[in-house]
N, C-alpha and C positions, 0 to 999 in steps of 0.2 A: 703607504701603499707600495707593494713589491712589484718590480718590473724585471722579472727574470723568467726564462723558460725552464721547463722541468729538467732538461739535461744539464744545464749550467748550474742550477741549484743543487742537483745531485752531486755534481763534481765538487762544488764547494764543500758540501758536507762530507764527501769522501776524503778530501784533504784533511779536514778536521778529524775524521775517524782514524786516519793513518798517521796523525801528527806524532804520537808517542813512538810509533815504529820508526818514523823518519829520524826522530831525536836519538833513538838507540843506535841507528846506523851511523849518523853523522858524528855523534859523540864518540863513537868507537874509532872512526877514521880520522877525527880531528880536522876535517876540512870540508869545505863546501863542495857540492856536486853540481856543477853547472848544468842547467837544462833538466834537472830532475823533475821539476814541476811542469815541464813542457811535454812530458810523456802522456799518452792517452791513458784512460782509466785502467785498461787491462795490463799494459806494460808497467804502469806505476805500481799496481798491486803486485805484479810478479817481481819487480825490482826491490820492493820495500817490505812486503808483508811476510815473506818467508813461510814459516809454518802457520801463520795466521791468514794465508791467502784465501782459504776456503771461507773463513769468517768474513773477510772483506768483500768477497764476491756475493756472499749471502746478504751483506749489508746493502749492496747495490740493488739486489733483487727485491728486498722488502722496503726499499726507500719509498716514502709517501710524500710527494711534493706538496700536496695540499696541507698535510700535517706540518711539514717543515715551515711553510709560509706562516701558518698560524703561530708556530713557536717563535719565529723571527719577530712577528708583529707584537706578540705578547711581551716581548722584552724591549719594546719601544724602538725597534730597528726596522729597516726596510732593505730591499735588495735591488741591484741593477746588474744585469748580465751583459756580456760583450755583444749580444745581438740587439740590445736596446739603443736607440739613438742618443740617450743621455749618458751612455757609458763613455768615459773620457777617451777621446780618439787618440790622444798622444800616448795613452797607456798601451794601446794595441801594438806599439813598436816593440814591446818586450816579446822575446820568443816564448816566454812562459807567463804571458799576461794572465792574471786571475780570470777564471771563467765567470766568476760572480764577485761583486763587492758587497759586503754587508755594511750598511751605513746607518748612522743615527745622528741626530742633531737638527736644529731648526733651519740650518742653511741649505742651499741647493748645490749639490756637488757639481752638476754641469755648469751652473753659473760661476761657481768659485774657481774651477780649473779649466773649464771649456770656453767660457765667454771672457772672463777676466784673466789677466796674466797671473802667473803664480811663480813664486820663488821659494825654494827650499832652503831654510837656514838650519844647519846642523852643526854639532860640535861636541866637545867633551862633556861628560856627566860631571866630573869634578873640575869644573871650569874655573879659571882664574877670575878675579874681580875685573880685570881688564877685558877679558872675553865677554863677561856678562854685560859690562857697560857698553861695549860695541854692539852686542846683540840687541840690547834694549833700544839703542839708537836706530839700528837698521830696521828692526821689527816695527817700531813706532812710525818711522818714516814711510815704510812700505804700506803699512795699514792706512796712514793718512793719504797716501797717493792712490788708494784703491787697488793695491796689488795684494793678492792672496798670499799668505805665508803658510807653507807646508812644513811640517816637522813631525817628530816622533813622540812628543809630549814626555820625553825622558827628563830626568833631573838635569840641571845645568843649562847648557845653551838651548836645548830644544824647548824646555818649559819657558825660559826667559823670552824666546822668540815669540811663542804663542801669546804670552801675557802682554808683551809690548805691542803686538799687532792689534790685539783687542783694545788695548788702551788708546791706540791711534784711530780707532773706529773702523778697523779692517776686518776681514774674514780670515779665520784660522782654520786650517785643515790638519787634523791630527791623524796620522797613520799608525795603527797599533799592531803589535805582534800577537795580541790575544783577541778575543771577541770584542766587538765594538761596544758592548754593554758593560765592559769591565774597566774601571779606572785603574790604569797601570802606569807608573807605580801608585800605590795607594796614597802616598803623601801628596800626590797631585790631584786628589779628588776634587778640591775646589776649582782648580783650573779645568779639569775635565767637565765639570758642570757648566762653567763659563763657555767653553767651546761648544758644548751641546746646545746651549741657549742661542748662541749667535753664529756658530760655525758648523763644521761637519767633522764627524769622527768616522774613519774608514778602516776596514780590515778585510782580508781575504779569509779570515777565520770566522766560523759561525758564532753566534751569540753563545756565551757560556764557556767557550773554549779558552783554556789557560794558555799562557805563552810558554814556548820552549826556546832553548838557546838558538836553534836554527831559524826560528821564525823571526828573529830580530834582523839578521841580514836579509831574509826574504822580504820583510816589509820595507827594507831600505830601497829595494829595487822599485817598489811602488812609489815611494817618495820621489825618487829620481825621475820616474816616468811621468808623474803628475806636473812637474815643474819645468819651466823653460830654462831656469838658471838654478844651479845648486851651489850654495855658498857654504864653505867650511870656515867657521869663525875661529875655532881652536881645535886641533886634532893631533893626536899622536900618530905614529906610523909604526906598525899597523894599528888600525882601529876600525870600529863600525862606521865612523864618518867617512873614512877613506874608502870603504866598500861602497858607500853611497856615491862618492865622487867617481869611482870606477864605473859604476852603473851608468851615471849621467854621461860620462865621457864616451862609453860604449854606444850610447844612443845618439851621439852627436850633439848633445846639449852643451850649453856653456857651463863651465865649472869655474867658480870664483873662490878666492881665499882672502882672508884678512891676515896681513903680516903679523907675525908674533915674535916674541923675544927669541933671539937666535940661540940662547943658552938653555932654553926651556924644552924639555922632552915633549911637553904637552902641545907645543907648536911645531914639532918636527914635520908632521904631515902637511900642515898648511904652508909652511915655508918651502917644502919640497914641491908642492903644487905650483907655487909662484915661480920657482926656479924653472919648472917645466912649461911655463907659459900660461898659467891660469889667470883669469881676470883679476886684476889687482883691485881689491875692494876696501875702501876706508870710510865710505859714506853712502847714504842712500842714493845720491845722484849718480854714483857709478853704476848702480843697478838699473836705475830708470833710463840712463843713457843707453845701456846695453839693450834694454827691452824696447825702447821707443825711438832711440836715436837722439842726437844732441839737440834737436830742435825743441825738446821738451824742457828747456831751461826754466820756463815759468813754473811748470808742474813740479820740477825738482826743488825749486826754491820754496814753493808752497808746502810741499811735503816736509821739508826740513824745518820750515818755520813752525809747522804744527808740532814737530818733535823737539824744538829748541826750548831752552829756558831763558826767559827774558832777563836782561841784566838788572841787578838790584838797583832800585831808585835811590835808596839810602846811601849817602856818600861814605858813611863809616863802613857799611857792609861792602861797598865797592873796594875800599882800602883793604879790608880783610881778604876779599877775594883775590886781589892783586898779590897779597903776601903769600897766600896759599899757592898760587900759580908759580911764584918765584921759587917755591920749595922751602920756605922758612919753617922752622919749628915754632912751638908756641911762644917762646921768648921773642923770637924775631918777628912773629906776627903782632905781638903786643907792641913792640917798638915801632914797627912800620905803621900801625894804625894809631899809635899814641894812646893806647888803652890799658887799664889794669887787667890782670888775668881774668877776673870774673866777668868783666864786661866783654872781653874778647871771646871768651868761651860762650857767652850768651849769644853774641852775634854769629859765631860759627854754628851754633845750634840752629839758629834761624836759617842760615844758608844751607845747612844740611837738610832741614825740613822742606825747603823750597827747591831742592834738587841741584843746587849749584856746586856743592862739595859733598864728599863722602869721607868717612874714616875707614882706614884699612885695619887689618887685624892687630896692628901695633898701636893703633890710636892716632896715626898720623893723618892729617887732613890732606885730601887730594881734590883737585878741581875736576869735575866730571866733563866728559866729552860733550854732553849736551850743552853745558854752560859755555863751552868754547864756540858754539854756533850762534850765539845771541846776535851777532852782527850780520850773520849769513854771508860773510866775506870768505867764501869757500874756494 
């Protein structure tokens, strides 16, 4: 069911109508235009449409709100405008807050980001295994603690954050740069369906609208606006994730970052944020303490317990795990555990299947962060 007034719905469709014009202008100038979407309809058309202004004004004149609502609902979506009580109040802090949000999914947007606390986890599309590992731990821990995870469903960190949150039993909110009925990127179709089933997909673009380059940083402001804390797990500088951090900082929200390798360009943005005083994030409890205060020690332990991997009961597997943590190669692992190669590899395979270790691109075994939490001596 849609909850939006005619004027707001018309504005949402006008932005979709002008999307290609906005793309032409911004692609030509190669920069963002702050406040562009804060212009009223007439000034937005005048600033963007050029020789297509008459066509844009005609679009407004013939706009049929009832027909638009039917089109939204036929695509399995619904709307909520800024005049409705269920519109996220924290989003209204944006000077260019969307007049209407197009929403799909089985979750309740107001419950997910209005009643429950929300954290945005964002980062590189081509993320390192380290970044993905940290993201999975944070996402699963937040989900287990009942904290909504907001992200952009992109490849890399964003998608990993959503999956982990859902795995932890939490609610995921995906903010898209295209219409909410389009799985973008297509390779994340299965994840999109999972979020639609148990979470919420949000966009300021009407259903059927494709994404443009400008609409990605535009959606980043929505992610920052929905979350109390925005955390960058791994990000270059400049990058889309840094844009999200700038939006969050501009709103006076907490910005956090996960420390990265100082020699990696992919972590230049996150390390710069930490240098400038961002919240230092290495575990779920850092975020829970920021959200609820340090008195939530018990909740933090429970959340991380839900995300942790129990220590293997088998003594041989424990020896193999110790050898991996020391950093030994396969020969050293065999010697440490007193096993022939084939038995050591079989044991390592079991540890990999149980989530205690992983193999990197070179085939070297590494102990996962989750496995290091088994004692919860954090």
